[in-house]
N, C-alpha and C positions, 0 to 999 in steps of 0.2 A: 691661475690664481697663486700658482709657485712664481712664478716670474712677476707679477705685480708685488709682492709682499717683497720680492729680493729687490726690487728694485725701488718701492719705498725705505727700505733700510739704507743701500747705498745714498738714494738721495739725504737722507738724515745722519749719517754718518758722514756726507760729503759736508752739509752743515755745520754741522757741530766742529769739525775741523777750522773752521774761517777764522780767521784773526776779528777783532772787534771792527780793524777800520774798512776789512773785507767785506764782513758783512754788514757794515753800514752802509758799502756801495750798492749791495745787492738790494738790501732795502730801501732806500730812497731812489734808484733807480726804478722798481717795484712802483715806487708814489708815480713816477714820472708816468709811466707806463699806465698803470689805472687812469691820470687824469687825464691822457691823452685820447687815450679809448673814451671816457667819461664828455669831454668836451667835442671829439665828432657823432658820438651819437644823440649828444641834446641832452634836452631836459626831462623832454617826453621818457626816456627811459632809465631807471632809477640804478644806480650804479653804489649804492653807498654802501652795501654788505661787498663789495670786493676792496675798497681802501681797508679792510678788515685786515686782508693778507698779509699786508708790510707790518702793519704792527702785531698781531700775533706770531709773525719771524722773530724779530726782534724782542718780543718778550719771550719768547722759547727759547731763544739760542742766544739770547743779548743779555742787558741788563735794563732794570726799571728806569734809568734814567735816560739812556735812550731809547727805550721805547717810549717816552714822552713827550721826546725830539721828534718821532715819527709820526704820533697822533698829531703835535701840531704840523706837522708839517702836510699829513694826510688834510686836516681840517682847511690849512690854506687853498692845498689845490681843490678841494672840495666845493668851499667859498668863490674862488677864481672862474672855476667851472660853471656855478651858478649862475651868477654874474655876468658871463661873457655868453652863455647859452640861453638862459633861462629870463622868463617875463621880468619886466622891469617892475622893482619893489621900494619902497623905503628906505634908506640904510641903515636905519633902525629893525628892521624886520632881517637882514642880511647877520648885521651883528648878532640877534638874540640866535637864527639859526645856525651860524656857527659857534656860537658858546654851548647852544645845545648838543652840537655834532662834538665839539670836544670833549665835552662831558661825556659821551657815550662812547665815542675814542678811546679816552683815556681810561674808563672803567672796565673796557674790553680788554686793554693790556693789563691792567693788573689782573682782570680773572682769569688768563690765561698764563700768566707768572705764576698765581698761587697754585692755579692746576698744577701745574710742573713743579713749585715746590713741593706740594703733597704727592704727588704722585714718588720724587724722588725719595723721600722721607720713608715713604715706603717701602720701596725698593731698598733702600741701606738697610731698614729693620729685616726686611726679609733674609738679608744674605748675612745678617750680625749676629754672631753667637749670643744670647742675653746671657749668659751667665759673666762669659769672659770680657767680651765686649771685641773680638778680635771676630774673623771672619767665618762665617760656618762652612760645610761640605760645599753649600751649594754659590755660599761666595768665590770658597777655591779654587774652585773646576771652573768658575766664571774669569777669574783672572789669571789661571791658569793658562787656559783659552788664550787670551789676551798677551800673554808674556810672553808663549809659543809662538803667536805671529812675528809679536815684535821682534822676536830672537830670529826667526828664518828670515825676517826682511832684512835685518841690519846683520846677519849675518856672526852673532855672539852668541857664543854658549848659555846655555841655561842648566841649572840644579835645582832639584827637588828633594826634599827630606820628610819621611813622615818617624813621627817623636813616639812611642808607647810607653808609657808612663809601668815603670814597675812596680811591684806590691803596694798598687793604689787599693787593692780590696782589704790588704791588712790594716792599712791608713784610715778606711770605711769603719772597719771592724774594730779600731782600738779606740779612736776617737771619734768615732760620729758622722755622718755624711754632713753634716754643717763645715766640718772639717777640711770634708773630701773636697766640697764644694768652693770651701777659701783656698787649698791647696792648687786645685783647677782655676784658680784665678790668680793666683799667684806665680804659676807654670807662663801662663797666659802672659802676664803682667812681664817676666823675666826673658822670656823670648823677645816680646817687643823691644826690651830694654837692650838687649844684647845684638841686636838686628838693625839695618840702614834702613833708611826713609824709604828706599824703593824696594826693599826684602817684604817680604806676605810671610804673617803670619795666622796661622786658622787652626778651630779644632773640627776635626775631623769629625766628633763625636764620641764619648764616652770617657775616656782618659788617653785618648790618640788625638794626638798635634800633628801639623802637616808645615812646611817652610816652602817660601821660593827664594831662591838667592839670583837675581837675572845678571848676566853682561858680567859675571867675576871668574879668572882664572881659577883652575881647578886645584893649584895647591892654597889658593887664599879660601877657597869652601873649605877644604881641608881647615885651614884653623878656625873656622867660622863653626865648624860641628864639633871641634875639641870647646871651644870658647863658649857654644851653650848648652855642650854637658857638664862641663864645670860649672856652668853659671846655675843651673836646673840642680845639680848635686849638692852646692853651696847654700840656695835659699832652702830646699830640705832640711838640710843639716840643720840651717840656724833657727829652724822651725823645730826640730825635733819630730821630723818627719822622717817612717824609712822609708822613703822614693828615692827614682833614679831612674832612669831613661834610655830606655834600648831603641837605637836609631837607625834607621836606612837612611842611605843616599844617593843618588847618581847624579852627574853630571854629563850632562849630553855637548860634548862638542859642535855637533853637527844635529839638529834639534831635529825630532820628527814632527808630523802631522798631528800624529793621536797623542792626545794629551794623556788619556788613559794609559799608554804605555808605559811614560813616567811614573805617572804616579804606580802602577801596580809595578814596577821597575823597583821601585823608591819601596815599597810596601814587601815584597820579597824580603828585601838585604834586612830590613826591620827586624822581619820573624826570624830569619838566620840568626840577627843580633842577639835577639831573644830567648833564642836555643842557647846560644853559645853563653848566656851569664848574663847577670844583670847588668845594666850601665855600658855593652859593650855599644860600638859603632862599625857600621859597614859600608864601605864607601865607594864606589866605580865609577870609572872614567870612560865615558861610551864614543865611540865615533859611528855614526850612522853612514852605509853607503851603499845606495842602489847598485850602483856597477863596481862595485870588488872583484880583482881579479880569480879571488878564493869564491866567490858566490856567496860572502856570508852578508849577512843584513846587516849585523852590529858586531861591533868585539869590543873586549873591555879592556882599555889602555893600561890601566893601573887599578889598586886598591889601595892605597894610602893609609885607609884608617882601619884599624883594627882595632879597637880597644883604646884606652887611653894612659 
């Protein structure tokens, strides 16, 4: 069962990576294979259901327009096989059957495309924090796993940071929970406004946020952290809120396979920053190596940020 599930996931991943042109080649090729089998087996054996395979393939991984083209191709192939191998009929019957078949194929393609849209919408909702509009913990961990795989494949550094708001309880007590919710939304907006499109911001829960900064030199990450901290403080001051952010961050030059290791490392540094005082930042750059001469699994190269 595990092998079967792994095989299905691998196939789905392969198909999702295909370019539109490559997917079209696969889909039209599948139409030809089904049509050839339909023609060989003759009219005695029903083959309608197999024409749905290329339609569903294009509807799930491609676009609605190309799905329509595949539906037309399947209809043309089915009519051709019906004319060549089936009993002689009046041409009007072939036209009628072809029209009905095209309608059925098109509806199936639209249905598959709609099911995919609904599933993707539900998947997105399950991974987005309703209050702030950024990723929640589940979405963050999935994205971190993706970025870890990409960084290991490309040999690029990967940074993760955890931000915990200081004096958030005081804000709630003084201004009320509505103001607290507004503050959380503003922190999320501030993070997004000061990150690149390729970076990731998430709310892990409560007043704790996290950031992923992929493929960025460690010293640039340092500047990004300082920018984020200053932006959060400036936003809070502009609103008259007694807020600041304690942040722990780590850049792995050689990225580990365990995503929890990165998050735990950043979380530990965040608690160190919080213990040192409101608004502190602790940042480490780490190299991993399985065969260091000294036998160490990892070592800290530098800790270039401590406070601002």
